[in-house]
N, CA, C and O atoms as a printed pandas DataFrame, in Angstrom:
     atom_number atom_name residue_name chain_id  residue_number  x_coord  y_coord  z_coord
0              1         N          UNK        A               1    0.850   -1.300   -0.068
1              2        CA          UNK        A               1   -0.023    0.129   -0.013
2              3         C          UNK        A               1    0.887    1.220    0.030
3              4         O          UNK        A               1    0.340    2.273    0.357
4              5         N          UNK        A               2    2.123    1.299   -0.202
5              6        CA          UNK        A               2    2.882    2.421   -0.153
6              7         C          UNK        A               2    3.446    2.566    1.214
7              8         O          UNK        A               2    3.860    1.569    1.805
8              9         N          UNK        A               3    3.488    3.795    1.774
9             10        CA          UNK        A               3    4.092    4.086    3.035
10            11         C          UNK        A               3    3.426    3.285    4.251
11            12         O          UNK        A               3    2.217    3.354    4.473
12            13         N          UNK        A               4    4.210    2.604    4.937
13            14        CA          UNK        A               4    3.730    1.715    6.082
14            15         C          UNK        A               4    4.628    1.677    7.158
15            16         O          UNK        A               4    5.722    2.236    7.076
16            17         N          UNK        A               5    4.214    0.978    8.312
17            18        CA          UNK        A               5    5.085    0.605    9.315
18            19         C          UNK        A               5    6.496    0.018    8.880
19            20         O          UNK        A               5    7.555    0.248    9.464
20            21         N          UNK        A               6    6.332   -0.776    7.761
21            22        CA          UNK        A               6    7.576   -1.481    7.185
22            23         C          UNK        A               6    8.722   -0.380    6.969
23            24         O          UNK        A               6    9.891   -0.645    7.250
24            25         N          UNK        A               7    8.342    0.847    6.465
25            26        CA          UNK        A               7    9.358    1.701    6.030
26            27         C          UNK        A               7    9.552    2.740    7.170
27            28         O          UNK        A               7   10.678    3.215    7.319
28            29         N          UNK        A               8    8.605    3.103    7.931
29            30        CA          UNK        A               8    8.700    4.425    8.730
30            31         C          UNK        A               8    7.676    4.165    9.907
31            32         O          UNK        A               8    6.467    4.119    9.677
32            33         N          UNK        A               9    8.167    4.007   11.101
33            34        CA          UNK        A               9    7.126    3.853   12.174
34            35         C          UNK        A               9    6.188    4.960   12.431
35            36         O          UNK        A               9    5.166    4.700   13.066
36            37         N          UNK        A              10    6.392    6.098   12.041
37            38        CA          UNK        A              10    5.488    7.195   12.171
38            39         C          UNK        A              10    4.240    7.019   11.304
39            40         O          UNK        A              10    3.124    7.414   11.643
40            41         N          UNK        A              11    4.519    6.398   10.164
41            42        CA          UNK        A              11    3.461    6.052    9.086
42            43         C          UNK        A              11    2.945    4.644    9.067
43            44         O          UNK        A              11    3.226    3.823    8.193
44            45         N          UNK        A              12    2.249    4.453    9.995
45            46        CA          UNK        A              12    1.655    3.110   10.097
46            47         C          UNK        A              12    0.505    2.852    9.129
47            48         O          UNK        A              12   -0.098    3.793    8.613
48            49         N          UNK        A              13    0.204    1.593    8.885
49            50        CA          UNK        A              13   -0.939    1.514    7.916
50            51         C          UNK        A              13   -2.201    2.132    8.487
51            52         O          UNK        A              13   -2.973    2.734    7.741
52            53         N          UNK        A              14   -2.436    2.001    9.796
53            54        CA          UNK        A              14   -3.537    2.764   10.422
54            55         C          UNK        A              14   -3.570    4.251   10.142
55            56         O          UNK        A              14   -4.562    4.833    9.704
56            57         N          UNK        A              15   -2.497    4.780   10.407
57            58        CA          UNK        A              15   -2.308    6.344   10.150
58            59         C          UNK        A              15   -2.427    6.716    8.681
59            60         O          UNK        A              15   -3.060    7.713    8.335
60            61         N          UNK        A              16   -1.853    5.960    7.869
61            62        CA          UNK        A              16   -1.966    6.124    6.478
62            63         C          UNK        A              16   -3.440    6.029    5.933
63            64         O          UNK        A              16   -3.929    6.787    5.095
64            65         N          UNK        A              17   -4.103    4.904    6.588
65            66        CA          UNK        A              17   -5.521    4.820    6.173
66            67         C          UNK        A              17   -6.381    6.088    6.626
67            68         O          UNK        A              17   -7.228    6.563    5.870
68            69         N          UNK        A              18   -6.138    6.585    7.824
69            70        CA          UNK        A              18   -6.635    7.802    8.317
70            71         C          UNK        A              18   -6.420    9.085    7.391
71            72         O          UNK        A              18   -7.310    9.893    7.123
72            73         N          UNK        A              19   -5.119    9.146    6.952
73            74        CA          UNK        A              19   -4.844   10.274    5.833
74            75         C          UNK        A              19   -5.559   10.018    4.578
75            76         O          UNK        A              19   -5.992   10.995    3.968
76            77         N          UNK        A              20   -5.753    8.770    4.080
77            78        CA          UNK        A              20   -6.414    8.493    2.865
78            79         C          UNK        A              20   -7.875    8.810    2.994
79            80         O          UNK        A              20   -8.482    9.373    2.082
80            81         N          UNK        A              21   -8.410    8.474    4.054
81            82        CA          UNK        A              21   -9.835    8.596    4.300
82            83         C          UNK        A              21  -10.267   10.063    4.539
83            84         O          UNK        A              21  -11.289   10.539    4.043
84            85         N          UNK        A              22   -9.399   10.755    5.350
85            86        CA          UNK        A              22   -9.927   11.959    6.004
86            87         C          UNK        A              22   -9.121   13.183    5.595
87            88         O          UNK        A              22   -9.636   14.299    5.672
88            89         N          UNK        A              23   -7.908   13.019    5.174
89            90        CA          UNK        A              23   -6.979   14.239    4.918
90            91         C          UNK        A              23   -6.487   14.126    3.402
91            92         O          UNK        A              23   -5.483   13.487    3.091
92            93         N          UNK        A              24   -7.253   14.776    2.536
93            94        CA          UNK        A              24   -6.918   14.560    1.201
94            95         C          UNK        A              24   -5.780   15.439    0.524
95            96         O          UNK        A              24   -5.312   15.201   -0.589
96            97         N          UNK        A              25   -5.426   16.411    1.292
97            98        CA          UNK        A              25   -4.434   17.176    0.808
98            99         C          UNK        A              25   -3.877   18.088    1.965
99           100         O          UNK        A              25   -4.429   18.088    3.065
100          101         N          UNK        A              26   -2.828   18.824    1.710
101          102        CA          UNK        A              26   -2.157   19.650    2.764
102          103         C          UNK        A              26   -3.194   20.679    3.418
103          104         O          UNK        A              26   -3.312   20.813    4.636
104          105         N          UNK        A              27   -3.889   21.347    2.523
105          106        CA          UNK        A              27   -5.014   22.278    3.003
106          107         C          UNK        A              27   -5.873   21.625    4.089
107          108         O          UNK        A              27   -6.207   22.222    5.113
108          109         N          UNK        A              28   -6.228   20.296    3.789
109          110        CA          UNK        A              28   -7.228   19.574    4.621
110          111         C          UNK        A              28   -6.480   19.347    5.874
111          112         O          UNK        A              28   -7.115   19.494    6.919
112          113         N          UNK        A              29   -5.221   19.009    5.943
113          114        CA          UNK        A              29   -4.418   18.933    7.156
114          115         C          UNK        A              29   -4.370   20.090    7.998
115          116         O          UNK        A              29   -4.520   20.043    9.219
116          117         N          UNK        A              30   -4.155   21.146    7.322
117          118        CA          UNK        A              30   -3.978   22.595    8.041
118          119         C          UNK        A              30   -5.388   23.007    8.598
119          120         O          UNK        A              30   -5.494   23.598    9.673
120          121         N          UNK        A              31   -6.441   22.677    7.835
121          122        CA          UNK        A              31   -7.699   22.914    8.388
122          123         C          UNK        A              31   -8.096   22.152    9.606
123          124         O          UNK        A              31   -8.558   22.703   10.605
124          125         N          UNK        A              32   -7.883   20.746    9.485
125          126        CA          UNK        A              32   -8.049   19.878   10.554
126          127         C          UNK        A              32   -7.277   20.363   11.907
127          128         O          UNK        A              32   -7.825   20.481   13.003
128          129         N          UNK        A              33   -6.133   20.580   11.674
129          130        CA          UNK        A              33   -5.291   21.145   12.839
130          131         C          UNK        A              33   -5.826   22.395   13.448
131          132         O          UNK        A              33   -5.847   22.514   14.673
132          133         N          UNK        A              34   -6.302   23.429   12.573
133          134        CA          UNK        A              34   -6.884   24.632   12.974
134          135         C          UNK        A              34   -8.093   24.317   13.925
135          136         O          UNK        A              34   -8.162   24.812   15.051
136          137         N          UNK        A              35   -8.997   23.507   13.438
137          138        CA          UNK        A              35  -10.186   22.984   14.267
138          139         C          UNK        A              35   -9.729   22.466   15.478
139          140         O          UNK        A              35  -10.251   22.915   16.499
140          141         N          UNK        A              36   -8.747   21.500   15.592
141          142        CA          UNK        A              36   -8.307   20.860   16.774
142          143         C          UNK        A              36   -7.812   21.698   17.707
143          144         O          UNK        A              36   -8.021   21.454   18.895
144          145         N          UNK        A              37   -7.081   22.814   17.316
145          146        CA          UNK        A              37   -6.466   23.660   18.286
146          147         C          UNK        A              37   -7.492   24.552   19.058
147          148         O          UNK        A              37   -7.152   25.225   20.032
148          149         N          UNK        A              38   -8.694   24.521   18.595
149          150        CA          UNK        A              38   -9.822   25.316   19.130
150          151         C          UNK        A              38  -10.965   24.390   19.183
151          152         O          UNK        A              38  -11.919   24.560   18.424
152          153         N          UNK        A              39  -10.928   23.330   20.111
153          154        CA          UNK        A              39  -12.009   22.300   20.219
154          155         C          UNK        A              39  -13.305   22.706   20.703
155          156         O          UNK        A              39  -14.266   22.025   20.346
156          157         N          UNK        A              40  -13.500   23.716   21.467
157          158        CA          UNK        A              40  -14.628   24.297   21.920
158          159         C          UNK        A              40  -15.337   25.289   20.994
159          160         O          UNK        A              40  -16.460   25.677   21.316
160          161         N          UNK        A              41  -14.836   25.671   20.012
161          162        CA          UNK        A              41  -15.322   26.596   19.021
162          163         C          UNK        A              41  -16.201   26.108   17.878
163          164         O          UNK        A              41  -15.851   25.119   17.234
164          165         N          UNK        A              42  -17.224   26.700   17.622
165          166        CA          UNK        A              42  -18.016   26.393   16.381
166          167         C          UNK        A              42  -17.459   27.509   15.324
167          168         O          UNK        A              42  -17.309   28.698   15.604
168          169         N          UNK        A              43  -17.189   26.926   14.093
169          170        CA          UNK        A              43  -16.658   27.592   13.043
170          171         C          UNK        A              43  -17.621   27.742   11.841
171          172         O          UNK        A              43  -18.298   26.769   11.505
172          173         N          UNK        A              44  -17.702   28.781   11.255
173          174        CA          UNK        A              44  -18.389   28.920    9.999
174          175         C          UNK        A              44  -17.258   28.781    8.880
175          176         O          UNK        A              44  -16.144   29.277    9.046
176          177         N          UNK        A              45  -17.592   28.119    7.798
177          178        CA          UNK        A              45  -16.510   27.940    6.828
178          179         C          UNK        A              45  -15.782   29.212    6.284
179          180         O          UNK        A              45  -14.671   29.077    5.771
180          181         N          UNK        A              46  -16.343   30.392    6.373
181          182        CA          UNK        A              46  -15.763   31.698    5.925
182          183         C          UNK        A              46  -14.755   31.948    7.068
183          184         O          UNK        A              46  -13.642   32.405    6.809
184          185         N          UNK        A              47  -15.144   31.646    8.364
185          186        CA          UNK        A              47  -14.096   32.038    9.420
186          187         C          UNK        A              47  -12.836   31.203    9.310
187          188         O          UNK        A              47  -11.732   31.646    9.624
188          189         N          UNK        A              48  -13.061   29.876    8.816
189          190        CA          UNK        A              48  -11.852   28.895    8.665
190          191         C          UNK        A              48  -11.172   29.471    7.450
191          192         O          UNK        A              48   -9.952   29.305    7.470
192          193         N          UNK        A              49  -11.618   30.069    6.456
193          194        CA          UNK        A              49  -10.905   30.544    5.336
194          195         C          UNK        A              49  -10.023   31.669    5.847
195          196         O          UNK        A              49   -8.834   31.701    5.529
196          197         N          UNK        A              50  -10.528   32.529    6.575
197          198        CA          UNK        A              50   -9.837   33.617    7.249
198          199         C          UNK        A              50   -8.682   33.114    8.180
199          200         O          UNK        A              50   -7.615   33.723    8.263
200          201         N          UNK        A              51   -8.939   32.037    8.832
201          202        CA          UNK        A              51   -7.933   31.375    9.785
202          203         C          UNK        A              51   -6.852   30.937    9.028
203          204         O          UNK        A              51   -5.715   31.183    9.430
204          205         N          UNK        A              52   -7.034   30.322    7.986
205          206        CA          UNK        A              52   -5.930   29.663    7.053
206          207         C          UNK        A              52   -5.208   30.608    6.117
207          208         O          UNK        A              52   -4.185   30.279    5.516
208          209         N          UNK        A              53   -5.796   31.826    6.015
209          210        CA          UNK        A              53   -5.327   32.744    5.004
210          211         C          UNK        A              53   -3.859   33.134    5.071
211          212         O          UNK        A              53   -3.265   33.449    4.040
212          213         N          UNK        A              54   -3.265   33.121    6.238
213          214        CA          UNK        A              54   -1.765   33.413    6.256
214          215         C          UNK        A              54   -1.013   32.080    5.623
215          216         O          UNK        A              54    0.068   32.147    5.038
216          217         N          UNK        A              55   -1.650   31.037    5.803
217          218        CA          UNK        A              55   -0.926   29.784    5.305
218          219         C          UNK        A              55   -1.229   29.387    3.917
219          220         O          UNK        A              55   -0.329   28.923    3.217
220          221         N          UNK        A              56   -2.372   29.527    3.486
221          222        CA          UNK        A              56   -2.747   29.015    2.163
222          223         C          UNK        A              56   -4.007   29.741    1.561
223          224         O          UNK        A              56   -4.811   30.289    2.315
224          225         N          UNK        A              57   -4.158   29.739    0.310
225          226        CA          UNK        A              57   -5.214   30.428   -0.352
226          227         C          UNK        A              57   -6.421   29.471   -0.581
227          228         O          UNK        A              57   -6.627   29.056   -1.722
228          229         N          UNK        A              58   -7.161   29.132    0.366
229          230        CA          UNK        A              58   -8.324   28.101    0.101
230          231         C          UNK        A              58   -9.656   28.793    0.164
231          232         O          UNK        A              58   -9.902   29.698    0.961
232          233         N          UNK        A              59  -10.467   28.337   -0.685
233          234        CA          UNK        A              59  -11.816   29.014   -0.916
234          235         C          UNK        A              59  -12.768   28.338    0.092
235          236         O          UNK        A              59  -12.512   27.286    0.677
236          237         N          UNK        A              60  -13.821   29.016    0.218
237          238        CA          UNK        A              60  -14.955   28.607    1.224
238          239         C          UNK        A              60  -15.541   27.304    0.707
239          240         O          UNK        A              60  -15.968   26.477    1.513
240          241         N          UNK        A              61  -15.584   27.067   -0.703
241          242        CA          UNK        A              61  -16.150   25.836   -1.366
242          243         C          UNK        A              61  -15.060   24.801   -0.988
243          244         O          UNK        A              61  -15.468   23.698   -0.625
244          245         N          UNK        A              62  -13.693   25.025   -1.028
245          246        CA          UNK        A              62  -12.756   23.982   -0.607
246          247         C          UNK        A              62  -12.900   23.580    0.765
247          248         O          UNK        A              62  -12.866   22.386    1.062
248          249         N          UNK        A              63  -13.076   24.590    1.730
249          250        CA          UNK        A              63  -13.160   24.323    3.151
250          251         C          UNK        A              63  -14.518   23.434    3.296
251          252         O          UNK        A              63  -14.522   22.433    4.012
252          253         N          UNK        A              64  -15.562   23.816    2.643
253          254        CA          UNK        A              64  -16.779   23.018    2.778
254          255         C          UNK        A              64  -16.597   21.507    2.384
255          256         O          UNK        A              64  -17.072   20.572    3.027
256          257         N          UNK        A              65  -15.819   21.392    1.202
257          258        CA          UNK        A              65  -15.598   19.986    0.874
258          259         C          UNK        A              65  -14.797   19.121    1.880
259          260         O          UNK        A              65  -15.047   17.931    2.076
260          261         N          UNK        A              66  -13.813   19.818    2.502
261          262        CA          UNK        A              66  -13.014   19.112    3.640
262          263         C          UNK        A              66  -13.952   18.938    4.851
263          264         O          UNK        A              66  -13.859   17.927    5.545
264          265         N          UNK        A              67  -14.768   19.809    5.094
265          266        CA          UNK        A              67  -15.635   19.748    6.324
266          267         C          UNK        A              67  -16.627   18.501    6.076
267          268         O          UNK        A              67  -16.923   17.726    6.985
268          269         N          UNK        A              68  -17.060   18.394    4.898
269          270        CA          UNK        A              68  -17.892   17.355    4.635
270          271         C          UNK        A              68  -17.221   15.988    4.801
271          272         O          UNK        A              68  -17.830   15.016    5.247
272          273         N          UNK        A              69  -15.972   15.960    4.431
273          274        CA          UNK        A              69  -15.313   14.682    4.674
274          275         C          UNK        A              69  -14.975   14.476    5.996
275          276         O          UNK        A              69  -14.991   13.331    6.447
276          277         N          UNK        A              70  -14.636   15.528    6.759
277          278        CA          UNK        A              70  -14.293   15.443    8.156
278          279         C          UNK        A              70  -15.678   14.860    8.899
279          280         O          UNK        A              70  -15.624   14.022    9.798
280          281         N          UNK        A              71  -16.774   15.359    8.450
281          282        CA          UNK        A              71  -18.170   14.799    9.039
282          283         C          UNK        A              71  -18.161   13.401    8.857
283          284         O          UNK        A              71  -18.381   12.641    9.800
284          285         N          UNK        A              72  -17.876   12.928    7.493
285          286        CA          UNK        A              72  -17.895   11.495    7.316
286          287         C          UNK        A              72  -16.955   10.652    7.992
287          288         O          UNK        A              72  -17.216    9.461    8.167
288          289         N          UNK        A              73  -15.873   11.172    8.392
289          290        CA          UNK        A              73  -14.797   10.541    9.290
290          291         C          UNK        A              73  -15.044   10.689   10.805
291          292         O          UNK        A              73  -14.317   10.146   11.636
292          293         N          UNK        A              74  -16.130   11.471   11.125
293          294        CA          UNK        A              74  -16.550   11.518   12.481
294          295         C          UNK        A              74  -15.528   12.592   13.263
295          296         O          UNK        A              74  -15.476   12.570   14.493
296          297         N          UNK        A              75  -14.883   13.340   12.645
297          298        CA          UNK        A              75  -13.917   14.217   13.208
298          299         C          UNK        A              75  -14.601   15.511   13.671
299          300         O          UNK        A              75  -14.042   16.112   14.589
300          301         N          UNK        A              76  -15.756   16.035   13.155
301          302        CA          UNK        A              76  -16.287   17.180   13.389
302          303         C          UNK        A              76  -17.796   17.021   13.639
303          304         O          UNK        A              76  -18.342   16.067   13.085
304          305         N          UNK        A              77  -18.480   17.778   14.347
305          306        CA          UNK        A              77  -19.902   17.884   14.486
306          307         C          UNK        A              77  -20.417   19.064   13.855
307          308         O          UNK        A              77  -19.784   20.120   13.832
308          309         N          UNK        A              78  -21.608   18.904   13.318
309          310        CA          UNK        A              78  -22.225   20.103   12.585
310          311         C          UNK        A              78  -23.190   20.774   13.653
311          312         O          UNK        A              78  -23.944   20.141   14.392
312          313         N          UNK        A              79  -23.058   22.074   13.621
313          314        CA          UNK        A              79  -23.990   22.891   14.559
314          315         C          UNK        A              79  -24.946   23.594   13.689
315          316         O          UNK        A              79  -25.251   23.120   12.594
316          317         N          UNK        A              80  -25.463   24.772   14.151
317          318        CA          UNK        A              80  -26.360   25.540   13.332
318          319         C          UNK        A              80  -25.736   26.391   12.422
319          320         O          UNK        A              80  -24.556   26.700   12.584
320          321         N          UNK        A              81  -26.482   26.862   11.358
321          322        CA          UNK        A              81  -25.945   27.885   10.377
322          323         C          UNK        A              81  -24.557   27.490    9.738
323          324         O          UNK        A              81  -23.658   28.326    9.647
324          325         N          UNK        A              82  -24.424   26.305    9.339
325          326        CA          UNK        A              82  -23.208   25.791    8.599
326          327         C          UNK        A              82  -22.056   25.615    9.442
327          328         O          UNK        A              82  -20.979   25.272    8.953
328          329         N          UNK        A              83  -22.208   25.832   10.715
329          330        CA          UNK        A              83  -20.998   25.838   11.680
330          331         C          UNK        A              83  -20.642   24.456   12.063
331          332         O          UNK        A              83  -21.519   23.614   12.255
332          333         N          UNK        A              84  -19.292   24.180   12.187
333          334        CA          UNK        A              84  -18.793   22.930   12.699
334          335         C          UNK        A              84  -17.811   23.078   13.750
335          336         O          UNK        A              84  -17.147   24.107   13.873
336          337         N          UNK        A              85  -17.688   21.942   14.613
337          338        CA          UNK        A              85  -16.847   21.929   15.780
338          339         C          UNK        A              85  -15.978   20.715   15.754
339          340         O          UNK        A              85  -16.458   19.692   15.267
340          341         N          UNK        A              86  -14.801   20.702   16.202
341          342        CA          UNK        A              86  -13.926   19.546   16.212
342          343         C          UNK        A              86  -14.567   18.701   17.354
343          344         O          UNK        A              86  -14.883   19.164   18.449
344          345         N          UNK        A              87  -14.713   17.464   16.982
345          346        CA          UNK        A              87  -15.208   16.370   18.007
346          347         C          UNK        A              87  -14.013   15.856   18.678
347          348         O          UNK        A              87  -13.235   15.038   18.188
348          349         N          UNK        A              88  -13.911   16.474   20.005
349          350        CA          UNK        A              88  -12.753   16.100   20.723
350          351         C          UNK        A              88  -12.782   14.554   21.159
351          352         O          UNK        A              88  -11.698   14.030   21.415
352          353         N          UNK        A              89  -13.834   13.872   21.248
353          354        CA          UNK        A              89  -13.807   12.455   21.536
354          355         C          UNK        A              89  -13.795   11.626   20.349
355          356         O          UNK        A              89  -14.191   10.463   20.424
356          357         N          UNK        A              90  -13.351   12.146   19.195
357          358        CA          UNK        A              90  -13.343   11.353   18.032
358          359         C          UNK        A              90  -12.459   10.149   18.108
359          360         O          UNK        A              90  -11.436   10.143   18.793
360          361         N          UNK        A              91  -12.899    9.046   17.339
361          362        CA          UNK        A              91  -12.191    7.893   17.370
362          363         C          UNK        A              91  -10.851    8.049   16.698
363          364         O          UNK        A              91  -10.001    7.166   16.815
364          365         N          UNK        A              92  -10.646    9.085   16.035
365          366        CA          UNK        A              92   -9.432    9.308   15.278
366          367         C          UNK        A              92   -8.412   10.202   16.038
367          368         O          UNK        A              92   -7.381   10.580   15.483
368          369         N          UNK        A              93   -8.730   10.540   17.353
369          370        CA          UNK        A              93   -7.801   11.422   18.041
370          371         C          UNK        A              93   -6.397   11.124   18.010
371          372         O          UNK        A              93   -5.542   11.970   17.747
372          373         N          UNK        A              94   -6.137    9.812   18.302
373          374        CA          UNK        A              94   -4.671    9.374   18.275
374          375         C          UNK        A              94   -4.043    9.706   16.963
375          376         O          UNK        A              94   -2.905   10.171   17.039
376          377         N          UNK        A              95   -4.588    9.550   15.713
377          378        CA          UNK        A              95   -4.188    9.901   14.467
378          379         C          UNK        A              95   -3.902   11.372   14.368
379          380         O          UNK        A              95   -2.886   11.813   13.830
380          381         N          UNK        A              96   -4.914   12.171   14.950
381          382        CA          UNK        A              96   -4.802   13.502   14.869
382          383         C          UNK        A              96   -3.612   14.087   15.538
383          384         O          UNK        A              96   -3.051   15.075   15.063
384          385         N          UNK        A              97   -3.181   13.462   16.711
385          386        CA          UNK        A              97   -2.105   13.832   17.484
386          387         C          UNK        A              97   -0.860   13.518   16.742
387          388         O          UNK        A              97    0.131   14.243   16.835
388          389         N          UNK        A              98   -0.895   12.365   15.947
389          390        CA          UNK        A              98    0.255   12.115   15.036
390          391         C          UNK        A              98    0.486   13.100   13.950
391          392         O          UNK        A              98    1.584   13.539   13.609
392          393         N          UNK        A              99   -0.739   13.415   13.414
393          394        CA          UNK        A              99   -0.683   14.431   12.342
394          395         C          UNK        A              99   -0.114   15.705   12.797
395          396         O          UNK        A              99    0.684   16.309   12.080
396          397         N          UNK        A             100   -0.518   16.207   14.092
397          398        CA          UNK        A             100   -0.038   17.404   14.507
398          399         C          UNK        A             100    1.349   17.392   14.792
399          400         O          UNK        A             100    2.013   18.408   14.589
400          401         N          UNK        A             101    1.922   16.235   15.293
401          402        CA          UNK        A             101    3.341   16.080   15.571
402          403         C          UNK        A             101    4.179   16.127   14.330
403          404         O          UNK        A             101    5.189   16.824   14.231
404          405         N          UNK        A             102    3.698   15.334   13.371
405          406        CA          UNK        A             102    4.445   15.257   11.906
406          407         C          UNK        A             102    4.424   16.552   11.233
407          408         O          UNK        A             102    5.381   16.924   10.555
408          409         N          UNK        A             103    3.385   17.243   11.392
409          410        CA          UNK        A             103    3.078   18.487   10.660
410          411         C          UNK        A             103    4.373   19.496   11.085
411          412         O          UNK        A             103    4.985   20.227   10.307
412          413         N          UNK        A             104    4.607   19.339   12.467
413          414        CA          UNK        A             104    5.783   20.332   13.031
414          415         C          UNK        A             104    7.148   19.652   12.818
415          416         O          UNK        A             104    8.112   20.322   12.446
416          417         N          UNK        A             105    7.244   18.316   13.051
417          418        CA          UNK        A             105    8.577   17.604   12.971
418          419         C          UNK        A             105    9.083   17.344   11.684
419          420         O          UNK        A             105   10.261   17.540   11.386
420          421         N          UNK        A             106    8.144   16.864   10.832
421          422        CA          UNK        A             106    8.507   16.237    9.494
422          423         C          UNK        A             106    7.563   16.635    8.470
423          424         O          UNK        A             106    6.929   15.782    7.849
424          425         N          UNK        A             107    7.425   17.901    8.249
425          426        CA          UNK        A             107    6.330   18.332    7.234
426          427         C          UNK        A             107    6.507   17.949    5.817
427          428         O          UNK        A             107    5.541   17.610    5.134
428          429         N          UNK        A             108    7.745   17.995    5.346
429          430        CA          UNK        A             108    7.881   17.536    3.924
430          431         C          UNK        A             108    7.525   15.952    3.708
431          432         O          UNK        A             108    6.923   15.527    2.722
432          433         N          UNK        A             109    7.959   15.217    4.706
433          434        CA          UNK        A             109    7.594   13.845    4.630
434          435         C          UNK        A             109    6.031   13.599    4.690
435          436         O          UNK        A             109    5.419   12.861    3.918
436          437         N          UNK        A             110    5.499   14.306    5.691
437          438        CA          UNK        A             110    3.991   14.198    5.692
438          439         C          UNK        A             110    3.322   14.598    4.565
439          440         O          UNK        A             110    2.389   13.902    4.164
440          441         N          UNK        A             111    3.676   15.731    3.907
441          442        CA          UNK        A             111    3.003   16.236    2.742
442          443         C          UNK        A             111    3.173   15.256    1.516
443          444         O          UNK        A             111    2.259   15.066    0.713
444          445         N          UNK        A             112    4.353   14.676    1.433
445          446        CA          UNK        A             112    4.615   13.709    0.334
446          447         C          UNK        A             112    3.737   12.495    0.565
447          448         O          UNK        A             112    3.168   11.973   -0.394
448          449         N          UNK        A             113    3.609   12.043    1.744
449          450        CA          UNK        A             113    2.817   10.852    1.922
450          451         C          UNK        A             113    1.370   11.161    1.768
451          452         O          UNK        A             113    0.675   10.313    1.207
452          453         N          UNK        A             114    0.807   12.299    2.205
453          454        CA          UNK        A             114   -0.588   12.646    1.926
454          455         C          UNK        A             114   -0.820   12.611    0.425
455          456         O          UNK        A             114   -1.780   12.002   -0.049
456          457         N          UNK        A             115    0.062   13.265   -0.320
457          458        CA          UNK        A             115   -0.142   13.258   -1.918
458          459         C          UNK        A             115    0.053   11.894   -2.554
459          460         O          UNK        A             115   -0.618   11.549   -3.527
460          461         N          UNK        A             116    1.021   11.086   -1.972
461          462        CA          UNK        A             116    1.132    9.762   -2.500
462          463         C          UNK        A             116    0.019    8.945   -2.236
463          464         O          UNK        A             116   -0.357    8.224   -3.161
464          465         N          UNK        A             117   -0.639    8.903   -1.073
465          466        CA          UNK        A             117   -1.803    8.268   -0.695
466          467         C          UNK        A             117   -3.076    8.727   -1.586
467          468         O          UNK        A             117   -3.902    7.916   -2.006
468          469         N          UNK        A             118   -3.129    9.911   -1.789
469          470        CA          UNK        A             118   -4.260   10.514   -2.719
470          471         C          UNK        A             118   -4.065    9.964   -4.203
471          472         O          UNK        A             118   -4.987    9.519   -4.887
472          473         N          UNK        A             119   -2.780   10.056   -4.589
473          474        CA          UNK        A             119   -2.514    9.603   -5.883
474          475         C          UNK        A             119   -2.917    8.108   -6.047
475          476         O          UNK        A             119   -3.545    7.677   -7.015
476          477         N          UNK        A             120   -2.481    7.359   -4.980
477          478        CA          UNK        A             120   -2.799    5.880   -5.002
478          479         C          UNK        A             120   -4.260    5.654   -5.112
479          480         O          UNK        A             120   -4.714    4.777   -5.848
480          481         N          UNK        A             121   -4.986    6.416   -4.406
481          482        CA          UNK        A             121   -6.451    6.214   -4.376
482          483         C          UNK        A             121   -7.062    6.644   -5.758
483          484         O          UNK        A             121   -8.045    6.053   -6.206
484          485         N          UNK        A             122   -6.541    7.546   -6.336
485          486        CA          UNK        A             122   -6.995    8.086   -7.730
486          487         C          UNK        A             122   -6.634    6.983   -8.767
487          488         O          UNK        A             122   -7.418    6.679   -9.666
488          489         N          UNK        A             123   -5.380    6.376   -8.601
489          490        CA          UNK        A             123   -4.991    5.250   -9.506
490          491         C          UNK        A             123   -6.015    4.100   -9.355
491          492         O          UNK        A             123   -6.614    3.601  -10.307
492          493         N          UNK        A             124   -6.152    3.740   -8.097
493          494        CA          UNK        A             124   -7.000    2.616   -7.777
494          495         C          UNK        A             124   -8.494    2.805   -8.405
495          496         O          UNK        A             124   -9.110    1.930   -9.013
496          497         N          UNK        A             125   -8.916    4.029   -8.153
497          498        CA          UNK        A             125  -10.281    4.291   -8.794
498          499         C          UNK        A             125  -10.220    4.237  -10.364
499          500         O          UNK        A             125  -11.106    3.658  -10.993
500          501         N          UNK        A             126   -9.193    4.834  -10.967
501          502        CA          UNK        A             126   -9.004    4.655  -12.454
502          503         C          UNK        A             126   -8.862    3.284  -12.988
503          504         O          UNK        A             126   -9.422    2.925  -14.023
504          505         N          UNK        A             127   -8.121    2.540  -12.283
505          506        CA          UNK        A             127   -7.890    0.975  -12.570
506          507         C          UNK        A             127   -9.356    0.430  -12.502
507          508         O          UNK        A             127   -9.799   -0.225  -13.446
508          509         N          UNK        A             128  -10.038    0.669  -11.504
509          510        CA          UNK        A             128  -11.356   -0.044  -11.405
510          511         C          UNK        A             128  -12.225    0.209  -12.612
511          512         O          UNK        A             128  -13.122   -0.581  -12.905
512          513         N          UNK        A             129  -11.969    1.327  -13.338
513          514        CA          UNK        A             129  -12.931    1.783  -14.482
514          515         C          UNK        A             129  -12.318    1.322  -15.889
515          516         O          UNK        A             129  -12.933    1.455  -16.947
516          517         N          UNK        A             130  -11.085    0.786  -15.786
517          518        CA          UNK        A             130  -10.422    0.412  -17.065
518          519         C          UNK        A             130  -11.180   -0.712  -17.699
519          520         O          UNK        A             130  -11.629   -1.663  -17.058
520          521         N          UNK        A             131  -11.299   -0.553  -18.992
521          522        CA          UNK        A             131  -11.848   -1.738  -19.725
522          523         C          UNK        A             131  -10.890   -2.771  -20.108
523          524         O          UNK        A             131   -9.835   -2.506  -20.685
524          525         N          UNK        A             132  -11.284   -4.022  -19.764
525          526        CA          UNK        A             132  -10.347   -5.053  -19.825
526          527         C          UNK        A             132  -10.648   -5.711  -21.219
527          528         O          UNK        A             132  -11.798   -5.982  -21.566
528          529         N          UNK        A             133   -9.478   -5.963  -22.039
529          530        CA          UNK        A             133   -9.623   -6.421  -23.346
530          531         C          UNK        A             133   -9.341   -7.855  -23.638
531          532         O          UNK        A             133   -9.461   -8.287  -24.785
């Protein structure tokens, strides 16, 4: 499956699975970390765009796509008026702690793994639709 515990103990199969399911790109990682830094706060997508503005140029539509994915992963809860809040008791909390640590300690490796996993997912999907001759 690509990066795994065989190659690097930080990138276990479980953690890589979390990244593949829930963190599709670096903007998603930064968004999730911003939510987790403020676990009691309900955020509107436009507030998250402003929060990330110094780091990245992400649109409100991009933020909403990430939030929808986080909802499916059980990482955030939806409140009123499109607001979301980090779910502190998430079953993915250990993976989030690893994500936060690697974002600081090994960002280049983390970013490479995030994109490699995304590319693997895209290739698997494309392979599933290939016509067999």
